[in-house]
VEXFI-924183 format. One line per 3 residues: number of its first residue (from 0); their letters; for each residue y, z, x of N, C-alpha, C. Coordinates in Angstrom, 3 decimals, padded with zeros to 6 digits. Example, Ala and Ser with C-alpha at 12.3 -4.5 7.8 and 13.67 -1.06 7.14 Angstrom:
<atoms>
0) as) -005.690/007.800/013.190/-004.500/007.800/012.300/-003.300/007.800/013.200 ~ -002.250/007.080/012.850/-001.060/007.140/013.670/000.030/007.870/012.900
</atoms>
This chain:
<atoms>
0) mae) -037.525/054.691/025.398/-036.716/053.498/024.973/-036.975/053.268/023.493 ~ -035.891/052.922/022.756/-036.038/052.664/021.385/-037.009/051.477/020.990 ~ -037.543/051.555/019.834/-038.428/050.485/019.462/-037.587/049.424/018.647
3) vlv) -038.137/048.145/018.705/-037.444/047.067/018.035/-038.474/046.355/017.219 ~ -038.266/046.289/015.864/-039.327/045.463/015.033/-039.081/044.030/015.102 ~ -040.174/043.259/015.348/-040.216/041.796/015.426/-041.067/041.276/014.318
6) yvd) -040.529/040.553/013.352/-041.350/040.061/012.300/-042.029/038.730/012.911 ~ -043.403/038.749/012.669/-044.193/037.717/013.253/-044.383/036.511/012.225 ~ -044.020/035.351/012.774/-044.149/034.101/012.007/-045.436/033.497/012.575
9) hvd) -046.527/033.406/011.659/-047.798/032.774/012.185/-048.423/032.131/011.041 ~ -049.382/031.337/011.366/-050.218/030.568/010.452/-051.688/030.825/010.730 ~ -052.300/031.758/009.899/-053.664/032.094/010.026/-053.999/032.602/011.455
12) gav) -053.058/033.305/012.026/-053.218/033.991/013.356/-052.664/033.227/014.495 ~ -052.285/031.965/014.292/-051.700/031.201/015.355/-050.084/031.476/015.304 ~ -049.623/032.150/016.320/-048.209/032.649/016.337/-047.335/031.507/016.755
15) rkp) -046.261/031.296/015.954/-045.331/030.180/016.247/-044.297/030.575/017.274 ~ -043.858/029.609/018.007/-043.007/029.776/019.150/-041.831/030.738/018.891 ~ -040.977/030.529/017.827/-039.926/031.381/017.607/-040.164/032.864/017.726
18) tle) -041.386/033.292/017.333/-041.652/034.685/017.481/-041.797/035.090/018.848 ~ -042.359/034.298/019.720/-042.510/034.610/021.144/-041.042/034.685/021.679 ~ -040.189/033.977/021.276/-038.766/033.987/021.861/-038.141/035.299/021.311
21) llt) -038.487/035.679/020.141/-037.886/037.037/019.644/-038.356/038.246/020.583 ~ -039.603/038.120/020.969/-040.134/039.130/021.676/-039.431/039.183/023.136 ~ -038.958/038.100/023.714/-038.139/038.048/024.889/-036.860/038.751/024.564
24) lar) -036.079/038.435/023.519/-034.850/039.083/023.202/-035.061/040.608/022.842 ~ -036.223/040.908/022.273/-036.374/042.310/021.799/-036.495/043.187/023.152 ~ -037.182/042.606/024.111/-037.220/043.469/025.374/-035.915/043.714/026.062
27) rig) -034.919/042.997/025.770/-033.577/043.270/026.263/-033.044/044.548/025.672 ~ -033.433/044.981/024.501/-032.819/046.110/023.828/-033.687/047.219/023.315 ~ -034.984/047.054/023.768/-035.912/048.092/023.526/-037.359/047.658/023.615
30) epv) -038.302/048.366/023.086/-039.766/048.097/023.187/-040.151/047.375/021.934 ~ -040.685/046.150/022.073/-041.055/045.418/020.795/-042.198/045.916/020.067 ~ -042.073/046.013/018.791/-043.161/046.390/017.903/-043.226/045.224/016.892
33) ava) -044.369/044.472/016.965/-044.497/043.306/016.087/-045.161/043.719/014.780 ~ -044.730/042.950/013.707/-045.211/043.145/012.456/-045.763/041.903/011.852 ~ -047.154/041.878/011.771/-047.905/040.711/011.434/-048.545/040.816/010.002
36) lga) -048.374/039.997/009.151/-048.718/040.106/007.794/-049.658/039.032/007.350 ~ -050.651/039.182/006.405/-051.385/038.090/005.809/-052.577/037.844/006.523 ~ -053.306/036.766/006.218/-054.595/036.351/006.764/-054.397/036.023/008.198
39) gae) -055.329/036.583/009.058/-055.233/036.323/010.549/-054.289/037.182/011.285 ~ -053.740/038.186/010.571/-052.714/039.113/011.178/-053.193/039.728/012.480 ~ -054.466/040.209/012.509/-055.087/040.963/013.586/-055.272/040.005/014.713
42) ata) -055.488/038.675/014.431/-055.772/037.724/015.475/-054.522/037.419/016.305 ~ -053.414/037.774/015.846/-052.181/037.503/016.492/-051.962/038.498/017.754 ~ -052.720/039.630/017.744/-052.508/040.750/018.689/-052.419/040.355/020.125
45) avl) -053.533/039.470/020.542/-053.695/039.119/021.925/-052.467/038.473/022.440 ~ -051.997/037.492/021.782/-050.818/036.681/022.259/-049.535/037.511/022.152 ~ -049.361/038.332/021.154/-048.137/039.215/021.023/-048.155/040.164/022.153
48) aeh) -049.314/040.774/022.486/-049.389/041.754/023.647/-049.127/041.029/024.938 ~ -049.487/039.776/025.112/-049.301/038.970/026.290/-047.759/038.776/026.560 ~ -047.043/038.731/025.433/-045.623/038.470/025.543/-044.727/039.636/025.252
51) gav) -045.335/040.887/025.379/-044.382/042.086/025.433/-044.593/043.037/024.227 ~ -045.340/042.840/023.204/-045.378/043.765/022.090/-046.234/045.028/022.591 ~ -045.572/046.133/022.447/-046.228/047.399/022.830/-047.166/047.803/021.742
54) kvl) -046.861/047.347/020.434/-047.602/047.711/019.247/-047.682/046.498/018.353 ~ -048.758/046.365/017.602/-048.777/045.357/016.585/-049.207/046.047/015.250 ~ -048.344/046.037/014.316/-048.581/046.592/012.971/-049.129/045.470/012.111
57) tad) -050.321/045.566/011.559/-050.926/044.496/010.668/-051.226/045.024/009.321 ~ -051.082/044.076/008.328/-051.441/044.278/006.985/-051.934/042.917/006.364 ~ -052.833/043.113/005.522/-053.344/041.879/004.737/-053.647/042.315/003.348
60) ape) -053.175/041.425/002.430/-053.439/041.612/001.007/-053.136/040.228/000.387 ~ -053.752/040.082/-000.789/-053.590/038.888/-001.556/-052.098/038.531/-001.873 ~ -051.341/039.615/-002.086/-049.956/039.461/-002.563/-049.097/038.566/-001.450
63) fad) -049.530/038.692/-000.233/-048.791/037.974/000.852/-048.883/036.458/000.681 ~ -049.940/035.991/000.173/-050.217/034.590/-000.009/-049.925/034.133/-001.455 ~ -050.174/034.884/-002.442/-050.045/034.591/-003.803/-048.750/034.663/-004.363
66) ylv) -047.727/035.443/-003.672/-046.492/035.513/-004.219/-045.372/035.223/-003.296 ~ -044.139/035.099/-003.626/-043.050/034.737/-002.693/-042.651/035.921/-001.879 ~ -041.488/035.948/-001.352/-041.233/036.785/-000.122/-041.161/038.313/-000.367
69) vpk) -041.117/038.719/-001.617/-040.903/040.148/-001.779/-041.992/041.052/-001.271 ~ -043.305/040.629/-001.367/-044.383/041.482/-000.705/-044.167/041.663/000.771 ~ -043.629/040.558/001.394/-043.352/040.633/002.899/-042.150/041.604/003.130
72) vda) -041.236/041.535/002.246/-040.086/042.564/002.353/-040.594/043.981/002.167 ~ -041.464/044.211/001.215/-042.032/045.548/001.061/-042.717/045.921/002.328 ~ -043.421/045.098/002.955/-044.220/045.572/004.193/-043.330/045.735/005.323
75) lqa) -042.271/044.957/005.590/-041.333/045.137/006.540/-040.528/046.386/006.298 ~ -040.232/046.734/005.166/-039.609/047.920/004.807/-040.538/049.220/005.255 ~ -041.844/049.017/004.881/-042.792/050.071/005.319/-042.856/050.269/006.838
78) ayd) -042.756/049.163/007.565/-042.755/049.306/009.038/-041.492/049.863/009.482 ~ -040.408/049.536/008.861/-039.050/050.154/009.205/-039.129/051.716/009.013 ~ -039.732/052.049/007.832/-039.759/053.614/007.568/-040.649/054.205/008.564
81) avs) -041.743/053.588/009.019/-042.788/054.083/009.962/-042.181/054.269/011.439 ~ -041.273/053.310/011.767/-040.873/053.185/013.156/-039.503/053.715/013.380 ~ -038.572/053.637/012.449/-037.179/053.878/012.594/-036.622/053.087/013.907
84) paa) -036.588/051.750/013.790/-036.301/051.009/014.975/-034.810/051.000/015.215 ~ -034.502/050.496/016.442/-033.031/050.308/016.865/-032.590/048.959/016.306 ~ -033.477/048.002/015.959/-033.058/046.785/015.265/-034.280/046.060/014.732
87) vlv) -033.960/045.092/013.917/-035.102/044.345/013.349/-034.835/042.934/013.516 ~ -035.708/042.184/014.256/-035.526/040.756/014.600/-036.340/039.889/013.724 ~ -035.832/038.852/013.175/-036.564/037.915/012.230/-036.156/036.424/012.649
90) pss) -037.208/035.528/012.683/-036.876/034.163/012.961/-035.916/033.606/011.935 ~ -035.035/032.648/012.333/-033.923/032.144/011.402/-034.529/030.939/010.569 ~ -035.674/031.076/010.014/-036.091/030.036/009.048/-035.504/030.291/007.696
93) aeg) -035.708/029.429/006.778/-035.309/029.672/005.373/-035.875/030.981/004.861 ~ -037.215/031.010/005.016/-037.967/032.319/004.471/-037.481/033.479/005.313 ~ -037.357/033.391/006.581/-037.005/034.457/007.411/-035.676/035.038/007.107
96) kei) -034.657/034.179/006.766/-033.328/034.679/006.377/-033.392/035.370/005.103 ~ -034.168/034.950/004.169/-034.284/035.530/002.859/-034.959/037.083/003.028 ~ -035.982/037.093/003.937/-036.594/038.311/004.030/-035.546/039.305/004.759
99) aar) -034.883/038.780/005.731/-033.860/039.587/006.485/-032.806/040.199/005.527 ~ -032.283/039.277/004.564/-031.172/039.783/003.806/-031.655/040.727/002.744 ~ -032.899/040.484/002.238/-033.423/041.502/001.245/-033.660/042.873/001.863
102) lav) -034.144/042.720/003.189/-034.342/044.104/003.855/-033.010/044.851/004.167 ~ -032.026/044.100/004.576/-030.743/044.665/004.910/-030.162/045.360/003.645 ~ -030.255/044.754/002.465/-029.803/045.348/001.285/-030.564/046.667/000.959
105) rig) -031.927/046.569/001.125/-032.636/047.729/000.754/-032.365/048.995/001.667 ~ -032.176/048.709/002.987/-031.933/049.824/003.929/-030.537/050.202/004.210 ~ -029.638/049.354/003.520/-028.177/049.630/003.476/-027.616/049.325/004.913
108) sgi) -028.032/048.307/005.502/-027.638/047.849/006.816/-026.868/046.605/006.883 ~ -026.154/046.297/007.881/-025.466/045.044/008.138/-026.475/044.103/008.607 ~ -026.225/042.749/008.364/-026.969/041.591/008.831/-026.230/040.657/009.671
111) itd) -026.826/040.041/010.719/-026.321/038.934/011.414/-027.332/037.800/011.380 ~ -026.899/036.634/011.004/-027.771/035.447/010.860/-027.473/034.423/011.878 ~ -028.472/033.666/012.278/-028.442/032.509/013.206/-027.809/032.887/014.524
114) avd) -028.238/034.065/015.054/-027.846/034.354/016.402/-028.406/033.398/017.446 ~ -027.752/033.144/018.555/-028.316/032.320/019.619/-028.483/033.023/020.951 ~ -028.177/034.348/020.863/-028.434/035.160/022.025/-028.208/036.592/021.612
117) lea) -028.838/037.535/022.371/-028.838/038.970/022.014/-028.826/039.779/023.334 ~ -027.983/040.878/023.325/-027.914/041.700/024.545/-027.565/043.186/024.155 ~ -027.976/044.052/025.000/-027.739/045.454/024.768/-026.264/045.816/024.826
120) gde) -025.848/046.659/023.904/-024.401/047.175/024.000/-024.412/048.701/024.004 ~ -023.274/049.198/024.197/-023.121/050.652/024.162/-023.266/051.233/022.781 ~ -022.814/050.425/021.805/-022.919/050.891/020.352/-024.023/050.103/019.630
123) gpv) -024.953/049.489/020.297/-025.990/048.764/019.564/-026.056/047.362/020.095 ~ -027.076/046.612/019.651/-027.229/045.139/019.994/-026.026/044.291/019.712 ~ -025.627/043.460/020.687/-024.636/042.503/020.466/-025.244/041.023/020.318
126) atq) -024.843/040.454/019.156/-025.423/039.111/018.985/-024.344/038.082/019.303 ~ -024.707/036.874/019.774/-023.900/035.693/020.070/-024.287/034.744/018.848 ~ -023.175/034.159/018.356/-023.304/033.199/017.303/-022.410/031.980/017.686
129) saf) -022.670/030.838/017.261/-021.818/029.568/017.458/-021.358/029.289/016.010 ~ -019.961/029.035/016.015/-019.299/028.894/014.730/-018.414/027.631/014.717 ~ -018.059/027.208/013.531/-017.256/026.100/013.180/-017.482/024.938/014.138
132) aas) -018.800/024.397/013.967/-019.204/023.171/014.717/-019.064/023.351/016.215 ~ -019.500/024.581/016.633/-019.499/024.869/018.174/-018.099/024.934/018.685 ~ -017.059/025.094/017.873/-015.662/025.132/018.380/-015.464/026.587/018.916
135) ftt) -016.239/027.553/018.409/-016.011/028.950/018.788/-017.451/029.625/019.022 ~ -017.505/030.504/020.034/-018.614/031.396/020.147/-018.170/032.819/019.895 ~ -018.894/033.476/019.032/-018.534/034.709/018.653/-019.561/035.840/019.074
138) ksr) -019.117/036.943/019.427/-020.016/038.176/019.709/-019.736/039.175/018.696 ~ -020.896/039.700/018.116/-020.668/040.738/017.054/-021.809/041.747/017.007 ~ -021.550/042.900/016.396/-022.538/043.806/016.251/-022.470/044.454/014.813
141) vsk) -023.610/044.949/014.410/-023.643/045.599/013.101/-022.979/047.054/013.306 ~ -022.067/047.330/012.362/-021.319/048.710/012.476/-021.994/049.659/011.497 ~ -022.961/049.231/010.558/-023.433/050.262/009.669/-024.996/050.052/009.570
144) gtp) -025.733/051.161/009.706/-027.195/051.097/009.633/-027.857/050.425/010.801 ~ -029.111/050.100/010.633/-029.877/049.394/011.623/-029.708/047.870/011.644 ~ -029.309/047.322/012.705/-029.064/045.937/012.775/-030.276/045.096/012.282
147) vit) -030.123/044.178/011.347/-031.092/043.213/011.045/-030.459/041.829/011.498 ~ -031.225/041.196/012.409/-030.696/039.955/013.047/-031.702/038.794/012.975 ~ -031.269/037.710/012.530/-032.096/036.487/012.588/-031.721/035.701/013.706
150) vkp) -032.612/035.055/014.378/-032.340/034.406/015.571/-032.809/032.813/015.454 ~ -031.977/031.926/015.846/-032.286/030.477/015.802/-033.424/030.188/016.789 ~ -034.370/029.271/016.436/-035.404/028.819/017.432/-034.764/028.179/018.652
153) nsa) -035.386/028.259/019.790/-034.973/027.677/020.954/-033.775/028.454/021.543 ~ -033.543/029.600/021.177/-032.414/030.422/021.702/-032.755/031.232/022.909 ~ -033.959/031.432/023.219/-034.373/032.238/024.397/-035.643/031.661/024.912
156) pve) -035.976/031.846/026.179/-037.254/031.336/026.816/-038.401/032.187/026.402 ~ -039.547/031.576/026.307/-040.819/032.255/026.114/-041.302/032.897/027.484 ~ -041.396/034.121/027.573/-041.771/034.757/028.813/-042.911/035.741/028.643
159) aap) -043.893/035.585/029.551/-045.034/036.463/029.483/-044.617/037.802/030.079 ~ -045.068/038.828/029.443/-044.703/040.233/029.818/-045.804/041.236/029.253 ~ -046.968/041.116/029.849/-048.076/041.880/029.251/-047.819/043.329/028.931
162) aag) -048.157/043.715/027.741/-048.003/045.069/027.224/-049.256/045.517/026.472 ~ -049.284/046.782/026.013/-050.446/047.410/025.431/-050.807/046.523/024.139 ~ -049.961/046.326/023.322/-050.358/045.445/022.061/-051.367/046.302/021.199
165) ave) -051.238/047.646/021.142/-052.163/048.295/020.292/-052.020/048.037/018.855 ~ -053.076/047.660/018.327/-053.123/047.274/016.879/-053.263/048.522/015.914 ~ -052.341/048.571/014.884/-052.441/049.602/013.953/-052.182/049.113/012.559
168) ala) -053.015/049.644/011.688/-053.004/049.209/010.253/-051.591/049.724/009.675 ~ -050.987/048.879/008.943/-049.756/049.283/008.283/-049.964/049.566/006.772 ~ -049.726/050.649/006.301/-049.962/050.986/004.846/-048.714/050.446/004.087
171) vtf) -049.034/049.612/003.048/-047.978/048.971/002.313/-048.158/049.272/000.888 ~ -047.170/049.710/000.125/-047.122/049.890/-001.169/-046.189/048.913/-001.797 ~ -046.743/048.040/-002.655/-045.920/046.976/-003.304/-045.195/047.407/-004.455
174) gal) -043.897/047.056/-004.561/-043.045/047.444/-005.722/-043.301/046.522/-006.943 ~ -042.567/046.791/-007.977/-042.678/046.135/-009.233/-042.367/044.733/-009.123 ~ -041.371/044.374/-008.290/-040.876/043.050/-008.045/-041.815/042.070/-007.166
177) atg) -042.731/042.727/-006.557/-043.528/041.941/-005.671/-044.359/040.817/-006.198 ~ -044.775/040.955/-007.492/-045.531/040.050/-008.188/-044.663/039.174/-009.240 ~ -043.358/039.189/-008.966/-042.429/038.584/-010.000/-042.577/037.099/-009.937
180) tkv) -042.864/036.484/-008.809/-042.831/035.031/-008.679/-044.108/034.575/-008.003 ~ -045.003/033.951/-008.678/-046.336/033.648/-008.232/-046.354/032.081/-007.745 ~ -047.030/031.966/-006.600/-047.225/030.668/-006.002/-048.431/030.049/-006.851
183) tgr) -048.081/028.878/-007.414/-049.077/028.166/-008.206/-049.868/027.109/-007.542 ~ -049.269/026.695/-006.449/-050.085/025.583/-005.685/-049.392/025.213/-004.329 ~ -050.106/024.700/-003.459/-049.732/024.299/-002.208/-050.124/022.911/-001.783
186) tpr) -049.277/022.031/-001.158/-049.749/020.842/-000.609/-049.449/020.788/000.822 ~ -050.612/020.697/001.657/-050.395/020.686/003.067/-049.534/019.585/003.513 ~ -048.798/019.893/004.528/-047.818/018.815/005.101/-048.684/017.794/005.888
189) est) -048.455/016.604/005.718/-049.111/015.620/006.529/-048.680/015.677/007.988 ~ -049.638/015.696/008.936/-049.304/015.861/010.327/-048.911/014.495/010.918 ~ -047.839/014.504/011.686/-047.253/013.308/012.321/-047.703/013.272/013.838
192) grp) -048.210/014.475/014.248/-048.505/014.614/015.677/-047.339/014.894/016.571 ~ -046.089/015.060/015.904/-044.899/015.345/016.571/-044.704/016.840/016.488 ~ -043.806/017.377/017.365/-043.424/018.849/017.241/-042.698/019.195/015.901
195) elt) -042.826/020.463/015.457/-042.068/020.899/014.404/-040.637/020.799/014.681 ~ -039.885/020.206/013.703/-038.458/019.862/013.953/-037.578/021.085/014.537 ~ -037.700/022.199/013.939/-036.885/023.330/014.270/-037.335/023.968/015.576
198) eaa) -038.503/023.754/015.974/-038.913/024.298/017.301/-039.081/023.318/018.385 ~ -038.725/022.111/018.197/-038.847/021.094/019.239/-037.890/021.200/020.347 ~ -038.290/021.039/021.562/-037.413/021.019/022.757/-036.475/019.868/022.758
201) ivv) -036.972/018.671/022.126/-036.206/017.458/022.090/-036.139/016.916/020.721 ~ -035.042/016.537/020.209/-035.034/015.984/018.946/-034.272/014.649/018.941 ~ -034.865/013.599/018.363/-034.092/012.280/018.304/-033.857/011.950/016.826
204) sgg) -032.613/011.874/016.460/-032.152/011.626/015.061/-031.603/010.290/014.829 ~ -031.708/009.752/013.581/-031.185/008.517/013.199/-030.256/008.741/012.009 ~ -029.228/007.918/011.901/-028.281/008.167/010.756/-028.087/006.785/009.982
207) rgv) -026.889/006.685/009.386/-026.501/005.616/008.609/-026.720/004.232/009.436 ~ -026.317/004.425/010.694/-026.363/003.228/011.598/-027.753/002.556/011.749 ~ -028.802/003.293/011.375/-030.191/002.785/011.451/-030.402/001.655/010.531
210) nga) -029.610/001.783/009.383/-029.523/000.628/008.428/-030.821/000.290/007.682 ~ -031.628/001.230/007.326/-032.748/000.979/006.638/-034.040/001.786/007.054 ~ -035.026/002.094/006.156/-036.188/002.827/006.428/-037.047/001.978/007.324
213) enf) -036.956/000.700/007.316/-037.785/-000.116/008.100/-037.470/-000.037/009.619 ~ -036.180/000.342/009.857/-035.691/000.437/011.249/-035.935/001.781/011.897 ~ -036.357/002.781/011.118/-036.596/004.070/011.781/-037.673/004.031/012.769
216) gii) -038.464/002.936/012.737/-039.547/002.819/013.854/-038.943/002.908/015.135 ~ -037.880/002.410/015.431/-037.282/002.419/016.881/-036.878/003.890/017.213 ~ -036.480/004.583/016.237/-036.118/006.081/016.391/-037.466/006.844/016.644
219) eel) -038.436/006.504/015.960/-039.795/007.222/016.223/-040.352/006.881/017.514 ~ -040.203/005.566/017.940/-040.788/005.154/019.206/-040.176/005.932/020.377 ~ -038.788/006.114/020.343/-038.122/006.802/021.400/-038.570/008.242/021.323
222) ads) -038.596/008.856/020.182/-039.101/010.196/020.069/-040.471/010.356/020.643 ~ -041.311/009.463/020.278/-042.707/009.623/020.881/-042.873/009.461/022.435 ~ -041.863/008.636/022.963/-041.856/008.538/024.432/-041.461/009.773/025.110
225) lga) -040.677/010.627/024.395/-040.142/011.825/024.988/-040.961/013.035/024.505 ~ -041.932/012.885/023.558/-042.666/013.937/023.083/-041.690/014.765/022.132 ~ -040.877/014.151/021.379/-039.884/014.818/020.609/-040.173/014.768/019.128
228) avg) -039.352/015.528/018.408/-039.421/015.508/016.955/-038.287/014.484/016.464 ~ -038.530/014.021/015.250/-037.657/013.078/014.664/-036.772/013.728/013.578 ~ -035.500/013.509/013.581/-034.573/013.965/012.620/-033.818/012.968/011.968
231) asr) -033.046/013.276/010.882/-032.260/012.332/010.229/-030.980/012.955/009.643 ~ -029.938/012.119/009.471/-028.665/012.655/008.900/-028.917/012.706/007.334 ~ -027.949/013.293/006.775/-027.952/013.408/005.286/-027.837/012.065/004.675
234) aav) -026.988/011.190/005.357/-026.790/009.815/004.703/-028.141/008.960/004.786 ~ -028.932/009.182/005.890/-030.233/008.417/005.943/-031.209/008.973/004.847 ~ -031.162/010.282/004.748/-032.089/011.004/003.817/-031.635/010.517/002.339
237) dag) -030.429/010.646/002.045/-029.941/010.314/000.715/-030.220/008.878/000.239 ~ -030.285/008.007/001.308/-030.493/006.566/001.090/-031.983/006.374/000.899 ~ -032.814/007.263/001.145/-034.242/007.312/000.960/-035.054/006.670/002.188
240) wyp) -034.254/006.697/003.406/-034.885/006.043/004.471/-035.823/006.949/005.271 ~ -035.569/008.312/005.086/-036.475/009.248/005.786/-036.625/010.593/004.926 ~ -037.716/011.254/005.123/-037.914/012.478/004.134/-036.873/013.552/004.386
243) htn) -036.559/014.348/003.294/-035.652/015.485/003.332/-036.124/016.480/004.288 ~ -037.460/016.655/004.615/-037.935/017.674/005.439/-037.497/017.346/006.842 ~ -036.972/016.131/007.152/-036.539/015.927/008.542/-035.021/015.862/008.600
246) qvg) -034.326/016.344/007.591/-032.827/016.293/007.578/-032.303/017.381/008.431 ~ -031.314/016.999/009.340/-030.704/017.888/010.164/-029.234/018.107/009.598 ~ -028.832/019.294/009.334/-027.403/019.511/008.892/-027.483/020.776/007.997
249) qtg) -026.191/020.938/007.443/-025.898/022.163/006.695/-026.755/022.261/005.386 ~ -027.125/021.179/004.962/-028.105/021.292/003.686/-029.519/020.799/004.035 ~ -029.729/020.710/005.345/-031.067/020.499/005.831/-031.446/021.544/006.792
252) ksv) -031.963/021.193/007.911/-032.449/022.210/008.920/-031.555/022.283/010.071 ~ -031.490/023.539/010.648/-030.769/023.738/011.842/-031.643/023.658/013.013 ~ -031.223/022.955/014.039/-031.959/022.771/015.239/-031.203/023.222/016.435
255) spq) -031.842/023.648/017.534/-031.188/024.017/018.736/-032.008/023.668/019.964 ~ -032.321/022.354/020.100/-033.187/021.899/021.204/-032.550/021.888/022.551 ~ -033.272/021.675/023.558/-032.696/021.387/024.893/-031.942/020.100/024.969
258) lyi) -032.436/019.111/024.226/-031.826/017.802/024.271/-031.847/017.295/022.797 ~ -030.698/016.910/022.387/-030.512/016.215/021.005/-029.931/014.796/021.184 ~ -030.608/013.783/020.675/-030.137/012.430/020.774/-029.854/012.013/019.425
261) asg) -028.507/011.617/019.155/-028.044/011.144/017.738/-027.808/009.678/017.920 ~ -028.562/008.922/017.060/-028.464/007.476/017.045/-027.879/006.915/015.768 ~ -026.661/006.371/015.818/-026.210/005.795/014.625/-025.635/006.808/013.607
264) isg) -025.222/007.990/014.162/-024.711/009.081/013.346/-023.265/009.333/013.630 ~ -022.432/009.312/012.721/-020.994/009.351/012.875/-020.521/010.673/013.363 ~ -021.217/011.758/012.944/-020.815/013.130/013.340/-019.964/013.976/012.360
267) aiq) -020.329/013.774/011.165/-019.583/014.496/009.985/-019.937/015.937/010.204 ~ -019.019/016.765/009.656/-019.158/018.228/009.876/-020.487/018.702/009.350 ~ -020.995/018.165/008.266/-022.279/018.548/007.668/-023.287/018.388/008.625
270) hra) -023.389/017.333/009.397/-024.443/017.168/010.349/-024.265/018.043/011.533 ~ -023.003/018.155/012.003/-022.736/018.938/013.173/-023.177/020.353/013.015 ~ -023.098/020.924/011.839/-023.422/022.239/011.488/-024.879/022.532/011.794
273) gmq) -025.693/021.497/011.739/-027.202/021.693/011.931/-027.618/021.508/013.366 ~ -026.770/021.013/014.296/-027.251/020.744/015.577/-026.337/021.086/016.733 ~ -025.285/021.855/016.317/-024.073/022.055/017.249/-024.602/022.999/018.432
276) tsk) -025.629/023.766/018.265/-025.992/024.649/019.385/-027.128/024.029/020.276 ~ -027.350/022.742/020.097/-028.248/022.097/021.127/-027.676/022.062/022.546 ~ -028.547/022.323/023.482/-028.051/022.518/024.876/-027.363/021.359/025.422
279) tiv) -028.043/020.219/025.217/-027.361/018.804/025.778/-027.436/017.844/024.548 ~ -026.278/017.263/024.325/-026.219/016.359/023.183/-025.879/014.960/023.724 ~ -026.591/013.991/023.282/-026.378/012.587/023.596/-026.130/011.792/022.343
282) ain) -025.092/010.941/022.231/-024.850/010.141/021.124/-024.878/008.621/021.478 ~ -025.390/007.882/020.534/-025.430/006.395/020.693/-024.803/005.747/019.453 ~ -023.604/005.198/019.531/-022.858/004.728/018.372/-021.930/003.555/018.792
285) kda) -021.944/002.479/017.997/-021.080/001.385/018.344/-019.614/001.574/018.061 ~ -019.293/002.659/017.298/-017.936/002.955/016.963/-017.400/004.087/018.010 ~ -016.495/003.600/018.988/-016.078/004.450/020.001/-015.287/005.606/019.482
288) eap) -014.725/005.508/018.238/-013.971/006.602/017.711/-014.685/007.505/016.695 ~ -016.007/007.402/016.789/-016.954/008.207/015.834/-016.702/009.727/016.250 ~ -016.580/010.519/015.311/-016.331/012.039/015.591/-017.519/012.582/016.399
291) ifd) -018.691/012.080/016.374/-019.739/012.708/017.139/-019.422/012.790/018.689 ~ -018.567/011.810/019.160/-018.227/011.793/020.583/-017.433/012.875/021.034 ~ -016.808/013.646/020.055/-015.960/014.818/020.374/-016.961/015.982/020.676
294) lvd) -018.183/015.941/020.404/-019.052/017.099/020.532/-020.055/016.898/021.672 ~ -020.234/015.656/022.159/-021.361/015.309/022.936/-021.096/015.700/024.529 ~ -022.269/015.736/025.158/-022.211/015.794/026.631/-022.296/014.485/027.228
297) ygv) -022.990/013.570/026.664/-023.047/012.156/027.119/-022.913/011.271/025.806 ~ -022.163/010.263/026.057/-021.986/009.267/024.990/-022.131/007.832/025.428 ~ -022.922/007.043/024.451/-023.084/005.588/024.906/-022.513/004.827/023.690
300) vgd) -021.416/004.052/023.982/-020.847/003.151/023.003/-021.632/001.838/023.071 ~ -022.286/001.584/022.021/-023.158/000.366/021.968/-023.984/000.359/020.711 ~ -024.584/-000.875/020.500/-025.487/-001.056/019.296/-026.778/-000.371/019.555
303) lft) -027.143/000.611/018.643/-028.401/001.311/018.905/-029.610/000.369/018.867 ~ -029.568/-000.790/018.187/-030.646/-001.680/018.229/-030.796/-002.344/019.570 ~ -029.896/-002.228/020.425/-030.005/-002.748/021.753/-030.232/-001.512/022.741
306) vvp) -029.600/-000.550/022.622/-029.562/000.640/023.498/-030.911/001.467/023.365 ~ -031.265/001.760/022.080/-032.475/002.579/022.008/-033.761/001.957/022.526 ~ -034.081/000.688/022.191/-035.250/000.071/022.807/-035.205/-000.018/024.379
309) qlt) -034.034/-000.234/024.903/-034.009/-000.238/026.381/-034.181/001.091/026.903 ~ -033.706/002.213/026.296/-033.952/003.583/026.721/-035.363/003.972/026.589 ~ -036.052/003.456/025.499/-037.530/003.837/025.324/-038.311/003.057/026.378
312) aei) -038.015/001.889/026.690/-038.687/001.068/027.654/-038.525/001.706/028.986 ~ -037.384/002.224/029.349/-037.057/002.831/030.710/-037.841/004.118/030.826 ~ -037.959/004.794/029.706/-038.635/006.181/029.791/-040.097/005.880/029.996
315) kar) -040.680/004.923/029.271/-042.032/004.604/029.282/-042.387/004.099/030.816 ~ -041.407/003.313/031.360/-041.665/002.825/032.681/-041.696/003.876/033.753 ~ -040.837/004.921/033.594/-040.777/006.016/034.527/-041.956/006.929/034.362
318) kg) -042.517/006.990/033.142/-043.701/007.899/032.925/-044.954/007.177/033.397 ~ -045.019/005.828/033.432/-046.262/005.267/033.580/-046.335/004.309/034.735
</atoms>
């Protein structure tokens, strides 16, 4: 069976959930070979093997931490040259998509971004994408070279499938461009105790209807009752009510949770582009004509300041 490269997204050896989802998809089209780079790379082997990686290629060098994405592209290209895979899978983060695009250019291959499903085909892997605010679902495949595919988080289940997970050192030669852009400083993100927005199974978002930063507390309380992440529309972020890191939309983050609750969000196309692939969508809005209701599975026409606290209280009562 052909091998499939899976780029590992990890932090000091702690593998992030989207990578484990990629391993599930990779097993549909071949044998997963994971590529883990940077500090803690070898520590990822156990969990990667538990989820189906037949081999784990590792490399560590100061360049991975001290410079932007090019060193990682050099390493992924080295893995590609060593394995000659049937496909290369990368998480659909901002960094992941840049790595994938640069790799595709280097190896002369086509690229598919933001896939939400993957299956084997007679002429190569077939990717499913959601387009035009979920109005269409498309299936496509790369017709030239080795497919490079980025996959949105929450697109596949995390499934245990124990495999050998043999660790092998990956020899990497960095090109002249690898040290072109140096990282001069880092500021750790303050922990809220909530899930990462793009990886969360449930997201509760607030928009213009929240009417002020001081009112986002009711959105946070609902999110906390559900163990959810908190999102915000562009209007709320532009007004300074919530950080840009929590913006959901075309110019923010794309999410695909099992449940998405939109409170006080009209449903402009900019926002819909970032949450349209959510499995179940619930909207709370006092405007019965709001465009968001054209997209939802369940809609509540009402004042969010009445509906959201009642919903939070009911969830807490059922849990406790």
